C-alpha positions as CSV (number, residue, x, y, z in Angstrom):
1,Q,21.0,-19.9,13.4
2,V,17.2,-19.7,13.6
3,L,15.8,-17.0,15.8
4,A,12.4,-17.3,17.4
5,G,10.3,-15.5,20.1
6,P,11.9,-12.6,21.9
7,E,15.2,-12.8,20.0
8,I,13.6,-12.1,16.7
9,S,11.4,-9.5,18.2
10,A,14.4,-7.6,19.7
11,R,16.1,-7.7,16.3
12,T,13.0,-6.4,14.5
13,R,12.8,-3.5,16.9
14,I,16.3,-2.4,16.0
15,I,15.1,-1.8,12.4
16,I,12.2,0.4,13.5
17,P,13.4,3.5,15.4
18,H,12.1,4.1,18.9
19,A,10.6,0.7,19.1
20,D,11.4,0.0,22.7
21,G,8.1,-1.8,23.2
22,S,6.3,1.0,25.0
23,D,4.7,2.4,21.8
24,M,3.7,-0.9,20.3
25,D,0.2,-1.6,19.2
26,D,-1.6,-4.9,19.8
27,D,-0.2,-6.1,16.4
28,G,3.4,-5.5,17.5
29,L,4.0,-2.4,15.4
30,N,4.6,1.2,16.4
31,Y,3.7,4.1,14.1
32,M,7.0,3.8,12.2
33,G,6.2,0.1,11.6
34,H,2.8,0.9,10.3
35,M,4.3,3.5,8.0
36,L,6.8,1.0,6.7
37,A,4.1,-1.6,6.2
38,G,2.0,1.1,4.4
39,S,4.8,2.1,2.0
40,I,5.5,-1.6,1.1
41,A,1.8,-2.3,0.6
42,G,1.5,0.8,-1.6
43,M,4.6,-0.1,-3.7
44,S,3.3,-3.6,-4.2
45,E,-0.2,-2.5,-5.1
46,H,0.9,0.0,-7.7
47,A,3.5,-2.3,-9.2
48,F,0.9,-5.1,-9.5
49,M,-1.8,-3.0,-11.0
50,F,0.3,-0.8,-13.3
51,P,-0.2,-2.9,-16.4
52,A,-4.0,-2.6,-16.1
53,D,-3.6,1.2,-15.7
54,T,-1.4,1.3,-18.7
55,V,-3.9,-0.5,-20.8
56,K,-6.7,1.7,-19.6
57,T,-4.8,4.9,-20.3
58,R,-3.8,3.7,-23.8
59,M,-7.4,2.8,-24.6
60,Q,-8.6,6.2,-23.4
61,V,-6.1,8.1,-25.5
62,S,-6.9,5.9,-28.5
63,A,-10.6,6.6,-28.1
64,Q,-10.1,10.4,-27.8
65,R,-8.3,10.5,-31.2
66,Q,-11.5,9.0,-32.8
67,Q,-9.3,6.2,-34.1
68,P,-9.7,3.3,-31.6
69,Q,-6.7,1.0,-31.9
70,Y,-8.0,-1.7,-29.7
71,A,-11.2,-3.7,-29.9
72,S,-11.1,-4.8,-26.2
73,V,-9.0,-4.7,-23.1
74,F,-7.5,-8.1,-24.0
75,S,-6.6,-7.0,-27.5
76,A,-5.0,-3.8,-26.0
77,F,-3.0,-5.9,-23.6
78,N,-1.9,-8.4,-26.3
79,T,-1.0,-5.6,-28.8
80,I,1.1,-3.8,-26.2
81,L,2.8,-7.0,-25.1
82,K,3.6,-8.1,-28.6
83,S,4.8,-4.8,-29.9
84,E,6.6,-3.4,-26.9
85,G,7.2,-6.4,-24.7
86,L,6.7,-6.5,-20.9
87,A,8.6,-3.2,-20.6
88,G,5.7,-1.5,-22.5
89,L,3.3,-2.5,-19.8
90,Y,5.6,-1.1,-17.1
91,R,6.9,2.1,-18.7
92,G,6.8,4.8,-16.1
93,V,6.2,2.5,-13.1
94,G,9.2,3.8,-11.2
95,A,7.7,7.3,-10.7
96,V,4.3,5.8,-9.6
97,V,5.9,3.5,-7.1
98,L,8.2,6.2,-5.7
99,G,5.2,8.4,-5.3
100,A,3.3,5.7,-3.5
101,I,5.8,5.4,-0.7
102,P,5.1,8.6,1.2
103,G,1.4,8.6,0.4
104,H,0.7,5.2,1.7
105,A,3.1,5.5,4.6
106,L,1.3,8.6,5.8
107,H,-2.1,7.0,5.3
108,F,-1.3,3.9,7.3
109,G,0.5,5.9,10.1
110,V,-2.3,8.5,10.5
111,Y,-5.0,5.8,10.3
112,E,-3.4,3.8,13.1
113,A,-2.8,6.9,15.2
114,A,-6.3,8.1,14.7
115,K,-7.7,4.6,15.5
116,N,-5.8,4.5,18.7
117,K,-6.8,8.1,19.6
118,F,-10.5,7.4,19.1
119,G,-10.5,4.2,21.1
120,G,-8.7,1.8,18.8
121,S,-8.8,-1.9,19.0
122,S,-7.3,-3.8,21.9
123,T,-7.4,-7.5,21.1
124,Q,-5.7,-8.4,24.3
125,A,-8.4,-6.8,26.3
126,G,-11.1,-8.4,24.1
127,K,-12.4,-5.0,22.9
128,D,-12.7,-4.4,19.2
129,S,-13.0,-1.0,17.5
130,T,-16.5,0.1,16.7
131,A,-17.5,0.8,13.1
132,W,-17.7,4.5,14.0
133,Q,-14.2,4.6,15.4
134,L,-12.8,2.9,12.3
135,L,-14.8,5.3,10.0
136,V,-13.5,8.4,11.9
137,A,-9.9,7.0,11.7
138,D,-10.3,6.4,8.0
139,M,-11.6,9.9,7.4
140,A,-8.8,11.4,9.4
141,S,-6.2,9.5,7.3
142,G,-7.6,10.7,4.0
């Protein structure tokens, strides 16, 4: 059975606590929804960028020892991949991803709350947030 329109909206609200519709933003999310979206975005970002961070860290450590192992970023990437496999590029990713969940959830939640507090966007009314409102919201969220 394919659900569309209000049926799928009602089911989505069950997943997100207190989403009775009264606390929804113009984008259809409440603060818990923004926090969930933030945590998923943070996990995805850190998981995607972790190999680059691994290569950067290994190159920095190698350079500090006055015995650079790698001639370039690409040689470091290839050396790690050949000697340790894909797991070598992702060693330690679990802790980073788990740490990203609360940090990004709070950032997104506070940003949206501050944006709404300082005048927020209301696309249905045709009124967008000003640059100053967005700047203040971003500063408030850290």
